[in-house]
DRENDOFI-180661 format. One record per residue (C-alpha): x, z, y; chain. Coordinates in pm, 1 decimal, always signed. Each point is the difference from the previous one (the first is absolute). Example, Ala and Ser with C-alpha at 12.3 -4.5 7.8 and 13.67 -1.06 7.14 Angstrom:
R       c1       c3       c2 mol
R  +1230.0   +780.0   -450.0   A
R   +137.0    -66.0   +344.0   A
***
This chain:
R       c1       c3       c2 mol
R  +1940.8   -469.5  -2707.7   A
R   -163.1   -143.2   +330.8   A
R   +271.3   -183.8   +210.3   A
R    -63.9    +33.5   +382.5   A
R   +205.3   -199.4   +222.8   A
R   +106.9   +145.5   +325.1   A
R   +135.8   -231.0   +278.8   A
R   +272.3   +173.6   +223.3   A
R   +142.0   -149.3   +330.5   A
R   +296.9   +208.2    +72.2   A
R    +47.2   +385.2    +40.8   A
R   -138.2   +135.4   +298.6   A
R   -307.1    -10.4   +206.0   A
R   +157.3   -187.2   +297.9   A
R   +162.6   -274.1   -170.3   A
R   -110.0    +22.7   -370.7   A
R   -252.3   +163.5   -208.9   A
R   -157.7   +324.2   +143.8   A
R   +158.8   +241.9   -255.7   A
R   -287.4   +265.0     -7.8   A
R   -239.2   -301.2    -95.5   A
R   +213.1   -160.7   -272.1   A
R    +71.5   +360.9   -155.4   A
R   -323.8   +124.1     +2.6   A
R   -115.4   -341.7   -152.6   A
R   +257.1    +22.0   -272.5   A
R    -91.8   +375.5    -73.8   A
R   -386.2    -86.6    -40.5   A
R   +106.8   -262.0   -239.0   A
R   +201.3   +245.9   -211.8   A
R   -259.8   +256.8    +16.7   A
R   -269.5   -238.7   -170.3   A
R   +245.5   -109.0   -267.1   A
R    +79.0   -354.7    +96.3   A
R   +328.7   -136.9    +74.9   A
R   +124.7   -101.9   +347.3   A
R   +203.9   -335.8    +13.0   A
R   +152.4     -1.5   +317.4   A
R   +110.9   -321.0   +150.2   A
R   +134.4   -136.1   +325.2   A
R   +115.9   -362.6   +170.8   A
R   +389.2    -57.2    -11.4   A
R    +48.2    -81.3   +336.3   A
R   +133.9   +180.9   +348.8   A
R   -214.3   +200.9   +226.2   A
R   -112.3   -148.5   +302.5   A
R   +196.6   +278.8   +155.1   A
R   +124.4   +374.6    -46.8   A
R   -161.2   +275.6   +180.0   A
R   +223.6   +306.8    +67.0   A
R   -294.1   +265.9   -135.3   A
R   +153.8   +284.8   +240.5   A
R    +15.1   -189.7   +327.1   A
R   -280.1   -254.8    -92.6   A
R   +218.4   -241.6   +141.2   A
R   +106.5   -344.1   -148.0   A
R   +366.5    +46.4   -176.5   A
R   +171.5   -327.3   +162.2   A
R   +208.1   -192.2   -241.4   A
R   -105.5   +198.0   -320.4   A
R   -169.0   -205.6   -298.1   A
R   -175.0   +149.1   -293.6   A
R   -169.4   -163.5   -317.7   A
R   -365.4    +67.3    -73.4   A
R    +68.2    +27.2   -361.2   A
R   +297.1   +209.4    +18.1   A
R   -167.8   +236.3   +232.5   A
R   -332.4    +10.6   -179.9   A
R   +203.4   +120.9   -310.0   A
R    +60.4   +323.4   +190.4   A
R   -380.7    +78.7    -41.1   A
R    -15.6   -132.8   -363.9   A
R   +316.6   +221.0   -102.4   A
R   +150.4   -339.7    -80.2   A
R   -245.3   -110.7   -256.1   A
R   -121.2   -292.3   +191.8   A
R    -36.6   -387.4    -64.8   A
R    +22.6   -319.5   +260.7   A
R   -350.1    -95.2    +32.0   A
R    +84.1   -349.6    -67.2   A
R    +35.2   +108.1   -367.3   A
R   -331.4   +145.7    -11.0   A
R   -332.1   -152.9   -109.8   A
R   -367.1    +99.5     +6.1   A
R    +39.4     +7.8   -413.0   A
R   +237.0   +286.7    +35.2   A
R   -241.4   +203.4   +185.2   A
R   -365.3   +174.4    -70.6   A
R     +6.9    +49.2   +435.8   A
R   +170.8     -0.1   +315.6   A
R    +66.2   +239.2   +285.0   A
R   +105.1    -69.8   +329.1   A
R   +132.4   +308.3   +204.3   A
R    +21.2    -55.0   +389.0   A
R   +274.1    +49.5   +252.4   A
R   +132.9   -224.3   +258.4   A
R   +224.1   -180.2   -272.9   A
R   -355.5   -108.7   -145.2   A
R    -51.2   -191.3   +319.3   A
R   +343.0    -69.2    +63.9   A
R   +161.5    -95.7   -337.5   A
R   -281.6    -94.2   -221.2   A
R   -176.9   -226.0   +276.4   A
R    +72.0    -23.1   +396.1   A
R   -332.6   +139.7    +82.2   A
R   +216.8   +233.8   +253.1   A
R   +120.4   -289.2   +199.9   A
R   -273.6   -256.2    -41.6   A
R   -316.8   +179.9    -71.5   A
R   -286.4   -181.7   -131.2   A
R   +234.8   -319.6    +11.0   A
R   +208.8   +175.0   -257.8   A
R   +129.0   -159.3   -325.9   A
R    +75.7   +188.0   -313.2   A
R   +313.2    +31.6   -223.2   A
R    -13.8   -282.1   -242.7   A
R    +48.2   +231.1   -314.7   A
R   -213.3   +254.5   +127.8   A
R   -268.3   -262.4    +48.2   A
R    +38.3   -127.2   -345.7   A
R    -40.8   +304.0   -149.4   A
R   -315.8    +96.9   +180.8   A
R   -165.4   -307.6    -66.5   A
R    +82.5    +19.0   -374.6   A
R   -134.1   +369.1     -0.4   A
R   -321.3   -153.6   +147.6   A
R    -24.9   -304.3   -239.9   A
R    +29.1   +252.5   -278.7   A
R   -270.0   +201.4   +153.3   A
R   +245.7   +334.7    +27.9   A
R    -61.2   +250.7   +245.1   A
R   +210.3    +31.5   +319.1   A
R    +55.1   +314.0   +200.9   A
R   +111.4    -10.1   +333.6   A
R   +109.7   +292.4   +227.7   A
R    +15.2    +38.6   +379.7   A
R   +111.6   -329.5   +150.0   A
R    +49.9   -189.2   -321.1   A
R   -358.9   -141.7     +2.8   A
R    +96.7   -265.3   +254.8   A
R   +177.6   -152.5   -285.7   A
R   -323.3    -23.2   -183.4   A
R   -197.5   -126.8   +272.2   A
R   +276.7   -287.1    +74.1   A
R    +21.5   -100.5   -367.6   A
R   -336.7    +23.6    -60.1   A
R   -129.0   -168.3   +294.7   A
R   -185.7   -290.9   -168.6   A
R   -212.8   +217.2   -229.3   A
R   -374.6    +21.0   +106.3   A
R   -163.0   +222.2    +71.0   A
R   +287.3   +183.3   +192.9   A
R   +195.8   +272.4   -187.1   A
R   -110.2   +347.1    +80.4   A
R   +312.5   +184.5   +122.5   A
R   +112.7   +306.4   +232.6   A
R   +290.9   +102.5   +191.4   A
R   -206.3   +291.3   +129.2   A
R   -140.0    -31.4   +379.6   A
R   +302.8   -162.4   +227.5   A
R   -216.7   -240.1   +146.7   A
R   +289.0   -259.4    +97.5   A
R   +122.2    +11.8   -374.3   A
R   -363.4    -49.1   -105.7   A
R    -77.7   -301.5   +219.5   A
R   +335.9   -167.8   -132.1   A
R   -113.7    +70.6   -333.0   A
R   -347.9   -139.3    +45.7   A
R   +157.0   -302.2   +182.5   A
R   +212.1    -85.7   -320.1   A
R   -362.6     +8.7   -183.8   A
R    -19.4   +323.7   -114.1   A
R   -311.6   +237.1    +38.8   A
R   +131.0   +310.5   +148.8   A
R   -184.2   +323.3    -78.8   A
R    +87.3   +322.0   +180.5   A
R   +105.0   +288.1   -217.9   A
R   +109.2   +351.4    +42.5   A
R   +350.5    +93.4   -107.0   A
R   -145.2   +186.6   -339.6   A
R   -197.8   -291.1   -109.0   A
R    +39.4   -353.4   -146.0   A
R   -185.6   -327.5    +24.3   A
R    -64.5   -192.6   -316.6   A
R    -62.0   -372.2    -29.6   A
R   -165.0    +36.5   -333.1   A
R    -18.3   -367.6    -80.7   A
R   +375.1    -68.1    +61.6   A
R   +122.4   +326.4   -120.2   A
R   +150.5    +78.1   +317.2   A
R    +44.5   +371.9   +142.9   A
R   +133.7    +97.5   +345.4   A
R    +48.5   +313.1   +162.4   A
R   +162.1   +100.5   +370.4   A
R   +253.0   +244.0   -115.6   A
R   +237.4    +33.2   +293.6   A
R   -179.0   -257.7   +201.4   A
R   -194.7   +347.3    +67.8   A
R   +151.3   +287.2   -193.7   A
R   +128.5   +288.2   +205.9   A
R   +216.8   +134.7   -292.9   A
R   +101.2    -78.4   -366.5   A
R   -299.4   +204.8   -138.0   A
R   -254.8   -233.4   +200.1   A
R   +175.3   -330.3   -117.4   A
R     -7.3   +156.9   -370.7   A
R   -369.7    +54.3    +11.7   A
R    -76.4   -385.4    +56.3   A
R   +281.4   -116.5   -228.2   A
R    -98.7   +193.7   -274.8   A
R   -353.1   -129.8    -12.4   A
R   +131.4   -344.4    +15.0   A
R   +214.8    +11.0   -259.7   A
R   -259.9   +183.7   -205.3   A
R   -269.8   -278.3    +81.5   A
R   +284.0   -244.9    -82.6   A
R    +19.1   +117.0   -375.1   A
R   -388.2    -19.7    -20.4   A
R    +18.1   -350.0    +95.6   A
R   +232.9   -142.9   -289.8   A
***
């Protein structure tokens, strides 16, 4: 059975993984008969957002791995224990956690840095020529980590000009893309789709994510 890694960043769109994107990815993986291997960094979140009020929850801390376990129904690994040898492909759902906990793009933009274990695993996957799908804002991780590759990696976050400019500044080749479609860097086996960067609802997000996972499996 194929094993597809899913890198989570917490639980909740404003301070963790976007739950719809994560669950849609897990559903698509299961439907094609592959096994999802969920993982997350064992570290504190940058902050905690009250998802009812939208405000920062002062004096509250949460652990990224512990919160991600909610989405994975407890079946999750510390990303530090996972190598490319354990996986056939990798998926990076979006949500602000991808830009706050997996890297600091939400604060530093194009000058961001990436969590060392996330960086290590993505580089291992690239060196092993194994496919990677990045959803929503998560393509910024690929742009930052693979910034030395030439020609530039073809990626999309949809059509937001500011985010696209930052991705380009990091060395990526941004391609505008509608919510229902995907962008494929065939040479590097990278698949990206906008999801909630553009989606007005879960059905719109699902269409692109399902295409991304389907193409991911084709590239293994």
